[in-house]
C-alpha positions as CSV (number, residue, x, y, z in Angstrom):
1,M,2.0,-16.4,20.4
2,T,1.4,-14.0,17.5
3,T,4.5,-12.2,16.3
4,I,3.9,-8.8,14.7
5,V,7.0,-6.9,13.1
6,V,6.7,-3.2,12.6
7,M,9.2,-1.8,10.2
8,G,9.3,1.5,8.4
9,G,12.1,0.3,5.8
10,S,16.0,0.8,5.9
11,Q,15.7,4.7,7.4
12,G,12.9,4.0,9.7
13,A,9.4,5.7,9.8
14,H,8.6,8.1,12.6
15,A,4.9,7.8,12.0
16,L,5.0,3.9,12.2
17,N,7.2,4.0,15.4
18,A,5.0,6.5,16.9
19,A,2.0,4.6,16.3
20,A,3.6,1.3,17.7
21,V,4.8,2.9,20.6
22,G,1.5,4.2,21.3
23,L,-0.1,0.7,20.8
24,I,2.5,-0.9,23.0
25,E,1.9,1.8,25.9
26,D,-1.7,1.3,25.8
27,G,-1.2,-2.5,26.4
28,V,-1.3,-5.2,24.0
29,P,-2.8,-8.8,24.3
30,A,-0.7,-11.1,26.2
31,D,-0.4,-13.4,23.2
32,W,1.2,-10.7,21.0
33,Q,4.9,-10.2,20.8
34,I,6.1,-7.2,18.9
35,A,9.6,-6.3,17.1
36,L,9.8,-2.7,16.2
37,V,12.3,-2.0,13.9
38,T,12.9,1.9,14.3
39,G,15.7,3.1,12.2
40,A,18.6,4.7,13.5
41,R,17.0,7.9,14.2
42,D,14.3,6.8,16.5
43,F,16.1,4.1,18.2
44,S,17.5,5.5,21.4
45,A,14.4,7.4,22.6
46,T,12.1,4.4,21.6
47,E,14.3,1.9,23.2
48,R,14.3,3.8,26.5
49,R,10.7,4.5,26.4
50,L,9.6,0.7,26.0
51,R,12.5,-0.8,27.9
52,G,11.2,-3.7,29.8
53,R,7.9,-4.1,28.4
54,A,6.9,-7.7,28.1
55,G,6.7,-9.0,24.6
56,T,8.4,-6.3,23.0
57,R,11.7,-5.9,21.3
58,V,13.0,-2.6,19.8
59,L,15.8,-2.7,17.2
60,A,17.5,-0.2,15.0
61,Y,17.6,-2.5,12.2
62,L,17.4,-5.9,11.2
63,D,20.5,-8.0,11.0
64,D,18.6,-10.9,9.3
65,P,15.4,-9.4,7.6
66,R,14.7,-12.9,6.2
67,R,14.5,-14.5,9.5
68,A,12.2,-11.4,10.7
69,Y,9.6,-12.1,7.4
70,A,9.9,-15.9,8.3
71,G,8.8,-15.3,12.1
72,A,6.1,-12.7,11.4
73,D,2.6,-13.6,11.4
74,I,2.0,-10.1,10.2
75,M,4.0,-7.0,9.3
76,V,3.3,-3.4,9.4
77,T,5.3,-1.8,7.0
78,R,5.9,1.0,4.2
79,S,5.1,0.0,0.7
80,G,8.2,0.4,-1.3
81,A,8.8,-2.0,-4.1
82,S,11.7,-3.8,-2.4
83,T,9.6,-4.6,0.8
84,L,6.6,-5.6,-1.5
85,A,9.0,-8.0,-3.1
86,E,10.2,-9.4,0.3
87,L,6.8,-9.6,1.7
88,A,5.7,-11.7,-1.5
89,A,8.8,-13.8,-1.5
90,T,8.5,-14.8,2.2
91,R,4.6,-15.1,1.8
92,T,4.1,-12.7,4.7
93,P,0.6,-11.0,5.3
94,A,0.9,-7.3,5.9
95,I,-0.7,-4.1,6.8
96,L,0.7,-1.5,4.6
97,V,1.2,2.2,5.5
98,P,2.3,3.9,2.4
99,Y,4.9,6.7,2.7
100,P,2.7,9.9,1.7
101,H,5.8,11.9,0.5
102,A,7.2,9.5,-2.0
103,T,7.7,10.7,-5.6
104,D,4.4,10.6,-7.4
105,D,2.8,9.1,-4.5
106,H,4.2,5.8,-5.8
107,Q,4.0,3.9,-2.4
108,T,0.2,4.3,-2.4
109,L,-0.1,3.0,-5.9
110,N,2.2,-0.1,-4.7
111,A,0.1,-0.8,-1.7
112,R,-3.4,-0.8,-3.5
113,T,-1.7,-2.9,-6.4
114,Y,-0.4,-5.3,-3.9
115,A,-3.5,-5.5,-1.9
116,A,-6.0,-5.6,-4.6
117,G,-5.8,-9.4,-4.3
118,G,-6.4,-9.5,-0.7
119,A,-2.7,-10.1,0.2
120,A,-2.4,-7.0,2.5
121,V,-4.5,-4.2,4.4
122,V,-3.8,-0.7,3.4
123,L,-3.9,2.0,5.9
124,A,-3.3,5.7,5.1
125,D,-0.5,7.5,6.8
126,A,-3.0,10.2,7.8
127,E,-5.1,7.7,9.5
128,L,-2.3,6.0,11.5
129,T,-2.9,6.1,15.1
130,A,-2.2,3.7,18.0
131,A,-6.1,3.1,18.2
132,R,-6.5,2.5,14.5
133,L,-3.3,0.2,14.1
134,R,-4.7,-1.7,17.1
135,A,-8.0,-2.1,15.5
136,E,-6.5,-3.1,12.3
137,L,-4.2,-5.7,13.8
138,Q,-6.9,-7.1,15.6
139,A,-9.2,-7.3,12.6
140,A,-6.3,-8.9,10.6
141,L,-5.3,-11.1,13.0
142,E,-8.8,-12.9,13.6
143,P,-8.1,-16.4,12.5
144,A,-10.5,-16.4,9.4
145,A,-9.2,-13.0,8.2
146,L,-5.6,-14.1,8.6
147,Q,-6.2,-17.3,6.8
148,R,-7.5,-15.2,4.0
149,L,-4.6,-12.8,3.9
150,R,-2.1,-15.8,3.8
151,A,-4.1,-17.5,1.1
152,A,-3.9,-14.3,-1.1
153,V,-0.1,-13.9,-0.3
154,Q,0.4,-17.3,-1.4
155,R,-1.5,-16.9,-4.7
156,R,0.3,-13.7,-5.1
157,A,4.0,-15.5,-4.6
158,S,3.1,-18.3,-6.8
159,V,3.1,-16.2,-9.9
160,D,6.3,-17.0,-12.0
161,P,7.5,-13.6,-12.6
162,C,9.9,-14.5,-15.4
163,A,7.3,-16.6,-17.4
164,T,4.9,-13.4,-16.9
165,I,7.7,-11.2,-18.4
166,V,8.6,-13.6,-21.3
167,A,4.8,-13.8,-22.0
168,R,4.2,-10.0,-22.4
169,V,7.5,-9.5,-24.3
170,K,6.1,-12.3,-26.8
171,R,2.7,-10.5,-27.0
172,L,4.2,-7.2,-27.4
173,A,6.5,-8.6,-30.2
174,S,3.5,-10.3,-31.9
175,S,1.5,-7.3,-31.8
176,K,4.2,-5.6,-33.9
177,G,4.8,-8.2,-36.2
178,I,8.0,-9.6,-34.8
179,V,7.9,-13.1,-34.6
180,P,10.0,-14.2,-31.4
Protein backbone atom coordinates (compact mmCIF):
# COMPACT_ATOMS: atom_id res chain seq x y z
CA MET A 1 0.00 0.00 0.00
CA THR A 2 1.34 3.44 -0.95
CA THR A 3 0.59 6.21 1.54
CA ILE A 4 0.24 9.76 0.26
CA VAL A 5 -0.21 12.67 2.66
CA VAL A 6 -1.53 15.92 1.20
CA MET A 7 -1.11 18.83 3.58
CA GLY A 8 -1.19 22.58 3.12
CA GLY A 9 0.56 23.61 6.31
CA SER A 10 -1.01 24.76 9.55
CA GLN A 11 -3.78 26.76 7.85
CA GLY A 12 -4.45 24.31 5.05
CA ALA A 13 -4.30 25.22 1.38
CA HIS A 14 -7.47 25.44 -0.68
CA ALA A 15 -5.68 24.78 -3.99
CA LEU A 16 -4.05 21.61 -2.65
CA ASN A 17 -7.36 20.49 -1.17
CA ALA A 18 -9.23 21.08 -4.43
CA ALA A 19 -6.68 19.18 -6.51
CA ALA A 20 -6.64 16.28 -4.04
CA VAL A 21 -10.44 16.11 -3.94
CA GLY A 22 -10.55 16.02 -7.74
CA LEU A 23 -7.89 13.32 -7.80
CA ILE A 24 -9.79 11.19 -5.29
CA GLU A 25 -13.17 11.71 -6.98
CA ASP A 26 -11.67 10.72 -10.34
CA GLY A 27 -10.51 7.48 -8.73
CA VAL A 28 -7.12 6.43 -7.46
CA PRO A 29 -5.25 3.15 -7.80
CA ALA A 30 -6.37 0.52 -5.31
CA ASP A 31 -2.91 0.42 -3.77
CA TRP A 32 -2.95 4.14 -2.85
CA GLN A 33 -4.23 5.45 0.45
CA ILE A 34 -4.50 9.21 0.82
CA ALA A 35 -4.59 11.28 3.98
CA LEU A 36 -5.83 14.78 3.15
CA VAL A 37 -5.08 17.33 5.87
CA THR A 38 -7.34 20.23 4.92
CA GLY A 39 -6.99 22.80 7.67
CA ALA A 40 -10.08 23.94 9.58
CA ARG A 41 -11.55 26.09 6.80
CA ASP A 42 -12.07 23.32 4.22
CA PHE A 43 -12.52 20.37 6.57
CA SER A 44 -16.32 20.06 6.89
CA ALA A 45 -17.12 20.41 3.20
CA THR A 46 -14.25 18.16 2.15
CA GLU A 47 -15.07 15.50 4.73
CA ARG A 48 -18.73 15.42 3.59
CA ARG A 49 -17.71 15.26 -0.06
CA LEU A 50 -15.25 12.39 0.40
CA ARG A 51 -17.05 10.47 3.15
CA GLY A 52 -17.04 6.75 2.46
CA ARG A 53 -14.26 6.82 -0.14
CA ALA A 54 -12.09 3.75 0.28
CA GLY A 55 -8.47 4.49 1.08
CA THR A 56 -9.15 8.13 1.93
CA ARG A 57 -8.95 9.87 5.25
CA VAL A 58 -9.81 13.56 5.70
CA LEU A 59 -8.38 15.39 8.70
CA ALA A 60 -8.59 19.03 9.75
CA TYR A 61 -5.09 18.89 11.24
CA LEU A 62 -2.50 16.39 12.42
CA ASP A 63 -2.41 15.38 16.06
CA ASP A 64 0.93 13.66 15.51
CA PRO A 65 2.75 15.13 12.49
CA ARG A 66 5.81 12.98 13.17
CA ARG A 67 3.73 9.85 12.66
CA ALA A 68 2.22 11.19 9.43
CA TYR A 69 5.63 12.04 7.99
CA ALA A 70 7.05 8.67 9.06
CA GLY A 71 4.12 6.79 7.52
CA ALA A 72 4.09 8.68 4.23
CA ASP A 73 5.71 7.28 1.12
CA ILE A 74 5.40 10.77 -0.32
CA MET A 75 3.89 14.08 0.78
CA VAL A 76 2.26 16.79 -1.29
CA THR A 77 2.71 20.04 0.55
CA ARG A 78 3.64 23.71 0.50
CA SER A 79 7.29 24.68 0.83
CA GLY A 80 7.58 26.77 3.96
CA ALA A 81 10.85 26.53 5.87
CA SER A 82 9.38 24.49 8.73
CA THR A 83 7.79 22.01 6.36
CA LEU A 84 11.06 21.53 4.49
CA ALA A 85 12.93 21.03 7.76
CA GLU A 86 10.36 18.41 8.78
CA LEU A 87 10.66 16.65 5.42
CA ALA A 88 14.45 16.55 5.74
CA ALA A 89 14.39 15.42 9.36
CA THR A 90 11.98 12.59 8.60
CA ARG A 91 13.58 11.82 5.22
CA THR A 92 10.24 12.02 3.43
CA PRO A 93 10.09 12.52 -0.36
CA ALA A 94 7.71 15.25 -1.51
CA ILE A 95 5.94 17.06 -4.26
CA LEU A 96 6.25 20.72 -3.30
CA VAL A 97 3.62 23.25 -4.37
CA PRO A 98 4.94 26.68 -3.32
CA TYR A 99 2.38 29.17 -2.04
CA PRO A 100 2.41 31.77 -4.84
CA HIS A 101 1.56 34.76 -2.63
CA ALA A 102 4.30 34.27 -0.04
CA THR A 103 6.41 37.33 0.68
CA ASP A 104 9.05 37.76 -2.04
CA ASP A 105 7.91 34.40 -3.42
CA HIS A 106 10.21 32.77 -0.87
CA GLN A 107 8.39 29.43 -1.02
CA THR A 108 9.35 29.04 -4.68
CA LEU A 109 12.98 29.72 -3.81
CA ASN A 110 12.72 27.28 -0.88
CA ALA A 111 11.22 24.59 -3.11
CA ARG A 112 13.75 25.01 -5.92
CA THR A 113 16.66 24.96 -3.48
CA TYR A 114 15.33 21.89 -1.68
CA ALA A 115 14.58 20.06 -4.93
CA ALA A 116 17.90 20.94 -6.58
CA GLY A 117 19.50 17.78 -5.23
CA GLY A 118 16.55 15.64 -6.31
CA ALA A 119 14.87 15.41 -2.88
CA ALA A 120 11.54 16.68 -4.19
CA VAL A 121 9.49 17.54 -7.25
CA VAL A 122 8.30 21.14 -7.63
CA LEU A 123 4.84 21.83 -9.06
CA ALA A 124 3.74 25.44 -9.53
CA ASP A 125 0.43 26.35 -7.90
CA ALA A 126 -0.82 27.71 -11.24
CA GLU A 127 -0.29 24.26 -12.78
CA LEU A 128 -1.95 22.35 -9.94
CA THR A 129 -4.95 20.35 -11.14
CA ALA A 130 -6.23 16.91 -10.24
CA ALA A 131 -4.88 15.52 -13.52
CA ARG A 132 -1.45 17.11 -13.09
CA LEU A 133 -1.25 15.97 -9.47
CA ARG A 134 -2.10 12.41 -10.57
CA ALA A 135 0.59 12.52 -13.26
CA GLU A 136 3.23 13.85 -10.85
CA LEU A 137 2.33 11.26 -8.21
CA GLN A 138 2.37 8.40 -10.71
CA ALA A 139 5.78 9.50 -12.00
CA ALA A 140 7.25 10.01 -8.51
CA LEU A 141 5.87 6.72 -7.23
CA GLU A 142 7.44 4.62 -9.98
CA PRO A 143 9.84 2.39 -8.02
CA ALA A 144 13.04 3.76 -9.59
CA ALA A 145 11.89 7.38 -9.26
CA LEU A 146 10.83 6.91 -5.65
CA GLN A 147 14.17 5.29 -4.85
CA ARG A 148 15.99 8.30 -6.38
CA LEU A 149 13.85 10.69 -4.31
CA ARG A 150 14.53 8.70 -1.14
CA ALA A 151 18.28 8.58 -1.81
CA ALA A 152 18.35 12.34 -2.43
CA VAL A 153 16.41 13.04 0.78
CA GLN A 154 18.83 10.79 2.65
CA ARG A 155 21.81 12.73 1.25
CA ARG A 156 20.16 16.03 2.18
CA ALA A 157 19.36 14.83 5.69
CA SER A 158 22.85 13.49 6.30
CA VAL A 159 24.31 17.01 6.26
CA ASP A 160 25.19 18.17 9.77
CA PRO A 161 23.70 21.69 9.96
CA CYS A 162 25.66 22.65 13.07
CA ALA A 163 28.96 21.66 11.49
CA THR A 164 28.03 23.55 8.34
CA ILE A 165 27.24 26.72 10.29
CA VAL A 166 30.45 26.48 12.32
CA ALA A 167 32.52 25.97 9.15
CA ARG A 168 30.90 28.99 7.49
CA VAL A 169 31.44 31.20 10.53
CA LYS A 170 35.09 30.12 10.67
CA ARG A 171 35.56 30.88 6.95
CA LEU A 172 33.93 34.28 7.36
CA ALA A 173 36.01 35.08 10.44
CA SER A 174 39.17 33.99 8.66
CA SER A 175 38.34 36.13 5.61
CA LYS A 176 37.99 39.14 7.93
CA GLY A 177 41.31 38.44 9.63
CA ILE A 178 39.67 37.24 12.82
CA VAL A 179 41.26 34.10 14.20
CA PRO A 180 38.58 31.85 15.73
